[in-house]
Structures are given as C-alpha cells and as structure tokens.
C-alpha positions in Angstrom: -37.2 -5.5 -22.0 -39.5 -4.0 -19.0 -37.3 -4.6 -15.4 -38.2 -6.4 -12.4 -39.6 -5.1 -9.7 -37.7 -7.1 -7.4 -34.6 -9.7 -8.1 -32.5 -12.2 -5.9 -28.9 -11.1 -4.7 -26.4 -11.8 -2.6 -27.0 -8.9 0.1 -26.6 -7.6 3.5 -29.0 -5.0 5.4 -26.3 -4.0 8.1 -23.0 -4.3 8.2 -20.6 -6.8 10.5 -19.4 -10.3 10.1 -20.2 -12.8 7.8 -23.0 -13.9 8.6 -25.0 -10.1 7.9 -24.8 -12.0 4.1 -27.9 -13.4 3.0 -29.8 -14.1 -0.6 -32.6 -12.3 -0.6 -35.3 -10.0 -2.9 -34.2 -7.1 -3.1 -35.8 -3.7 -4.7 -34.4 -3.7 -8.6 -32.0 -1.1 -8.3 -32.3 2.5 -9.2 -32.1 2.8 -13.1 -30.8 4.9 -14.9 -31.6 6.3 -18.9 -27.6 5.9 -19.2 -27.0 2.7 -18.1 -26.9 -0.6 -19.7 -29.1 -4.0 -17.8 -26.8 -7.7 -18.2 -29.0 -10.4 -16.7 -25.7 -12.2 -15.1 -24.5 -15.1 -15.2 -21.5 -15.4 -12.7 -19.7 -12.8 -10.3 -16.5 -12.9 -9.1 -15.9 -12.5 -5.9 -12.8 -10.3 -4.3 -12.0 -8.8 -1.0 -13.1 -5.6 -1.4 -16.5 -7.6 -0.8 -15.9 -7.5 2.2 -14.7 -4.2 3.1 -18.3 -3.6 2.5 -19.6 -5.8 4.1 -17.4 -4.7 7.4 -18.1 -1.4 7.1 -14.4 -0.6 6.0 -16.4 1.5 3.0 -19.1 3.7 3.0 -22.4 2.0 2.3 -24.9 5.1 1.4 -28.4 2.8 2.2 -29.6 -0.6 2.8 -29.9 -3.3 1.7 -26.6 -3.4 -0.1 -26.4 -6.1 -2.8 -22.6 -7.1 -2.3 -20.3 -7.4 -5.8 -17.9 -5.7 -7.9 -17.7 -7.7 -10.6 -19.4 -9.7 -12.8 -20.5 -11.2 -16.6 -23.6 -12.0 -18.5 -25.6 -11.1 -20.8 -27.2 -7.4 -22.3 -30.9 -7.4 -21.7 -30.9 -3.7 -22.0 -29.5 -0.9 -23.6 -29.2 3.1 -22.7 -32.1 4.9 -23.5 -30.4 8.5 -23.3 -29.7 9.8 -26.9 -26.7 11.5 -25.5 -25.0 8.6 -24.6 -26.5 7.1 -28.3 -24.1 9.7 -29.8 -21.3 9.2 -27.6 -18.5 7.8 -29.8 -16.9 6.3 -26.5 -20.2 4.1 -26.4 -20.3 3.6 -30.5 -16.9 2.3 -30.5 -18.0 -0.6 -27.5 -20.4 -2.0 -29.9 -22.9 -3.2 -27.3 -26.1 -5.0 -28.6 -28.9 -6.8 -27.1 -27.8 -10.7 -26.1 -24.0 -9.5 -26.1 -21.8 -11.2 -24.0 -20.0 -8.5 -21.3 -18.2 -7.7 -18.3 -18.9 -5.5 -15.8 -17.1 -3.6 -12.8 -19.4 -1.9 -10.6 -21.0 -2.1 -7.1 -23.7 -4.3 -7.0 -23.8 -7.1 -9.0 -24.1 -10.0 -7.3 -27.8 -9.7 -8.2 -30.0 -11.9 -10.9 -29.8 -9.1 -12.9 -27.7 -5.7 -13.0 -27.6 -2.5 -14.0 -24.5 -0.5 -14.5 -23.0 2.3 -16.1 -22.0 1.5 -19.9 -18.4 2.6 -19.3 -18.0 -0.1 -16.3 -19.0 -2.7 -19.4 -16.6 -4.3 -20.7 -17.2 -6.1 -24.2 -16.1 -10.1 -24.4 -13.9 -12.1 -27.3 -15.5 -14.6 -28.5 -13.1 -17.1 -26.7 -13.1 -16.3 -23.7 -16.3 -17.6 -21.4 -18.4 -15.9 -18.8 -17.1 -17.7 -16.3 -13.6 -16.8 -17.1 -14.7 -12.9 -18.1 -16.3 -12.9 -14.3 -12.8 -14.5 -12.8 -10.6 -11.9 -14.3 -12.2 -8.4 -14.5 -11.9 -7.0 -11.2 -8.1 -8.2 -10.5 -7.1 -8.2 -14.3 -7.9 -4.6 -14.7 -6.4 -4.3 -11.2 -3.1 -5.9 -12.4 -2.9 -4.7 -15.2 -3.7 -1.2 -14.4 -1.0 -1.1 -11.6 1.9 -2.6 -13.8 1.0 -0.2 -16.0 1.0 3.4 -13.7 1.2 2.9 -10.4 4.6 1.6 -10.9 5.4 1.0 -14.4 7.5 -2.8 -14.4 10.3 -2.6 -16.9 12.5 -5.4 -18.0 15.1 -5.6 -15.6 13.1 -4.8 -12.6 13.0 -7.2 -9.3 9.0 -7.3 -8.6 7.9 -8.5 -5.1 4.1 -9.8 -4.9 3.0 -10.7 -1.7 0.3 -13.5 -1.4 1.4 -14.3 -5.4 -0.6 -17.3 -5.3 -4.0 -15.5 -5.0 -6.1 -14.7 -7.8 -4.5 -11.1 -8.2 -1.1 -12.2 -7.0 -1.3 -14.6 -10.0 -2.6 -12.0 -12.5 0.9 -10.1 -11.4 3.9 -12.2 -11.3 2.1 -13.0 -15.3 2.1 -9.7 -16.2 5.9 -9.0 -14.2 7.3 -12.0 -16.3 5.9 -11.1 -19.2 8.0 -7.7 -19.1 11.3 -8.8 -18.4 11.1 -8.4 -14.8 12.3 -11.0 -12.3 9.5 -11.9 -9.8 9.6 -13.0 -6.7 6.7 -13.7 -4.5 5.0 -14.2 -0.9 2.9 -17.3 -0.2 1.7 -19.9 3.0 2.8 -23.5 1.2 4.9 -24.9 -0.4 2.0 -26.6 -3.2 0.8 -22.7 -3.3 5.0 -21.6 -4.1 4.4 -24.2 -6.9 0.9 -22.8 -8.7 3.1 -19.7 -9.1 6.2 -20.6 -10.2 3.8 -22.8 -12.7 2.8 -19.1 -13.3 5.5 -16.9 -14.2 7.3 -16.2 -10.3 11.3 -16.9 -10.0 11.7 -17.2 -6.6 9.0 -18.0 -4.0 9.1 -17.5 -0.6 6.8 -19.5 1.7 6.8 -17.1 4.5 5.4 -20.1 7.3 9.0 -20.8 7.2 11.2 -18.5 6.1 11.7 -14.9 7.0 10.1 -12.7 3.8 12.9 -9.4 4.4 15.9 -11.7 4.6 15.4 -13.8 1.6 14.3 -10.8 -0.5 17.5 -9.0 0.3 19.2 -12.1 0.0 17.7 -12.9 -3.2 18.4 -9.3 -4.6 22.3 -9.0 -3.0 21.1 -6.9 -0.3 19.8 -3.8 -2.8 16.4 -5.1 -2.3 13.2 -4.9 -5.0 12.4 -2.2 -7.4 9.0 -2.0 -6.2 6.6 -4.4 -4.0 2.6 -4.6 -4.4 1.1 -5.6 -1.3 -2.4 -6.5 -0.9 -1.5 -8.0 2.7 -1.5 -4.8 4.2 -1.0 -4.3 8.3 0.9 -6.8 8.9 3.4 -6.4 6.0 3.4 -2.8 5.5 6.2 -1.5 7.4 8.6 -4.7 6.2 8.4 -3.4 2.9 10.6 -0.4 3.9 13.3 -2.6 5.0 13.2 -4.7 1.8 12.9 -2.2 -1.1 15.8 -1.0 -2.9 17.2 3.3 -2.4 14.6 5.2 -5.1 11.9 1.9 -5.2 8.0 2.4 -4.8 5.7 0.7 -3.0 2.2 0.2 -3.9 -0.4 -0.7 -1.0 -3.0 -2.8 -2.8 -4.8 -4.2 0.0 -5.8 -4.5 3.1 -6.4 -8.1 3.5 -4.9 -8.3 7.4 -6.4 -5.2 8.2 -6.0 -1.2 7.1 -2.4 0.4 7.2 -1.5 2.5 10.2 -0.6 5.6 9.5 3.0 6.8 8.9 5.3 9.9 8.4 6.3 11.5 5.3 9.6 11.8 6.5 9.4 7.9 6.4 10.0 8.5 2.8 13.4 9.6 3.5 15.3 7.2 4.4 16.0 5.7 0.6 14.2 8.0 -1.3 11.2 6.2 -1.5 7.4 6.0 -3.3 4.7 4.9 -1.8 1.1 5.1 -3.5 -2.5 3.8 -2.5 -4.0 3.3 -5.6 -7.7 2.4 -6.3 -8.3 0.6 -10.2 -11.5 2.7 -10.0 -9.4 6.3 -10.7 -7.2 4.5 -13.4 -10.1 3.6 -15.8 -12.2 6.7 -14.2 -13.1 8.6 -17.9 -14.4 6.0 -20.8 -11.8 6.2 -22.9 -9.3 4.8 -19.9 -11.7 2.0 -19.6 -11.7 1.2 -22.6 -8.0 1.1 -22.9 -7.7 -1.0 -20.2 -10.5 -3.2 -20.8 -9.3 -4.0 -24.5 -5.7 -4.7 -22.9 -6.9 -6.9 -20.0 -9.1 -9.0 -22.5 -6.5 -8.7 -25.2 -4.0 -11.1 -22.8 -6.5 -13.6 -22.6 -7.1 -13.8 -25.6 -3.9 -14.3 -26.6 -2.7 -16.1 -24.1 -0.4 -14.0 -22.0 -2.7 -14.1 -19.1 -4.1 -17.4 -17.8 -7.1 -17.3 -15.4 -7.0 -19.6 -12.4 -10.4 -20.6 -10.8 -10.1 -22.4 -7.3 -13.8 -22.9 -7.1 -17.4 -22.1 -8.0 -20.1 -21.5 -5.1 -23.7 -21.6 -5.3 -26.3 -18.9 -5.7 -27.3 -19.7 -2.3 -26.8 -17.6 1.6 -24.4 -20.1 2.4 -22.6 -20.3 -0.8 -22.3 -17.2 -0.2 -20.9 -17.0 3.2 -18.5 -20.0 2.5 -16.7 -18.2 -0.4 -16.2 -15.1 1.6 -15.1 -17.4 4.6 -12.6 -18.6 1.9 -11.2 -15.4 0.2 -10.7 -14.3 4.3 -9.0 -17.0 5.6 -5.6 -16.1 6.8 -2.8 -19.6 5.1 -6.4 -21.0 3.6 -6.3 -23.3 0.6 -7.4 -21.1 -1.8 -5.2 -20.4 -5.3 -7.0 -18.4 -7.8 -10.2 -16.6 -8.0 -12.9 -17.8 -6.5 -17.0 -17.2 -8.1 -20.6 -17.6 -7.7 -22.4 -19.0 -10.4 -25.7 -16.9 -10.7 -27.5 -17.4 -13.8 -24.6 -19.5 -15.3 -24.0 -19.9 -19.7 -26.3 -20.3 -21.0 
C-alpha cells in the first residue's frame, strides 16, 4: 500500500505535564525499507510513556508520537532484499494481514512503521486487545524473571505494586516457577486480585510496614530477589528486606528516579543490584523471537492471564485520562490500561 503522508496520533510538541498530550495530525514517521507497517488496533499504556512525556527519557525531535506498545494488522512488509533473505525474518512468517504486536517508540497512532525484529506474531487464540495489553509488560516480566534474576523453585520473591499490569504478570510467572510470592499494594481490594494471580502474601502498604512484614514472613532472612518498580520512595528499604547474597532489581521510576548510591552499600550483604531494561534483553532478532514466542506461548496456554482494567478512547482527553489514572499514587487501577485506536475488525 502507499503510505499516508499524515496520520492521527497521540503526540507531544514539548515535554511537561499531562496537558502537553494531544491527539493530533502528524507527519507519517520516517519509514525504512526494512520496516513493517501495521494498522494499529489497540495501544497499551505504560509508565515509560510518562517518562518520555516528562522528559526523563530523551526525545530527538518534536512532535513525538507516544506509545511503546500496540497491536494491529500488517499492511506493508519490508522491501529490503537483505531482510527478505534473513533467516530470522523468515522464521516469523509475516504476511500482509498477519495479526501482530509491536514494541517500539511512537506506535499510538493510526499506522506505525516498526523494525521487523520488534514485530511479534499473535497466536490465533489470542485477541489483539490482549496482545496490546500484554506485550511490553509481558516481555519485561518474562525477561526479568529469566535473566535479571532467574527465579527458581523455593525462592522467596518480593514484587512491589503487585496488582498493577506488570506486577500481576510477574506474580503469575514467579508462582509458575515454584517461588513463594510476596507483593505490596495499596488496598484490600487490590490484594484480593493479587492473591488470585499467584501472590501468597500481600502487604497493604497503607496499613503495614513493608520491611517489618517481609522480615516477619521470611523469619528475619529477607527475600531472594525484589522487583521494585516504585523507585525513589522504596529503594533504600530494599537493602533491609533482601537476604544475604540476594538481588535487587530496580524495575522502574514510578515515584521518581532512584538517588545514586555508593557501591560499598552492596558489601553489607553481598547484594547484587541491577537496573535493566527489557530492550537490552531482546536486542538481537534471535532474542526478540525467543522471548516473543515464550510470552505468547504462556498466554496461549493459559499460564498467563492478562487483566485489562480499562479501555480509553483515541482522543486527547482519553490519552490524558489514561496517563493520569496510571500515575495516581494508590489509585484504583488493577491490571492494564489500553487505548482503542482502530479496534479489532
């Protein structure tokens, strides 16, 4: 198909507060002959969208289309002969009309041009709505529980904000791996959801001291690994509740970026500290295919249940409301927030 010159998109002309977000007509992004073009059905909303909007992560030029996660249908395939002959490309079996999910900056728009290695085929028994809700957080959960720290039977795992989209996925995977799962959340209602998704113990942090309760649950030893997506507000507590030779995985910055620490801080218990990004675990086409197949295999087989909290319209107010709901501390969201962009035909 001939690519449109302009598209409707959720975009920003500058970094700032939520009011910089607009649905607007923008030029079709630069297209490479090695890219796949999809007509977008749904867009997943993630904390990384707020990081770009605030300027925490760098933006090369404006307007910048937001969104790192979407699903849709392929309307155009690569034309680069080197791509078409690439064995990894062939293994994906991509065709015009294929249902896919994508992980790439700038996909909350009517159409998106995405490098082929960031395109993931969606199984027939998985809806595009589920795929848009699962891809970024699902790949994060799968890679972080396999590579940042390999969760094993008998491990005790702490997952902050366990009732959020990423937390629920991590809880299910940790439980599937044979771990005891401790989670934190803000309300009893959210705690019940977390327990239904594999959490053995849920600490309501508005009522209990997280450090004290974790040490009580672990007989004073602490956890083998903590996955902390809160950031600034909780980071230093992790050194108190992680056991000797344990691992702290700093997952995100929901409360702000973590302050610097001296490496000597790790000496107290011989701790390991990581601040990984999922993108560096799916950096090569081989890695991306391996983890994409693993994620959608878990979803297709029922190991992972994907919870969608709310769908938002593809409008300025819908986009602002979604980021506002996602960012509200101790808010009501349980599971994933999704924009309906083109919908599923």
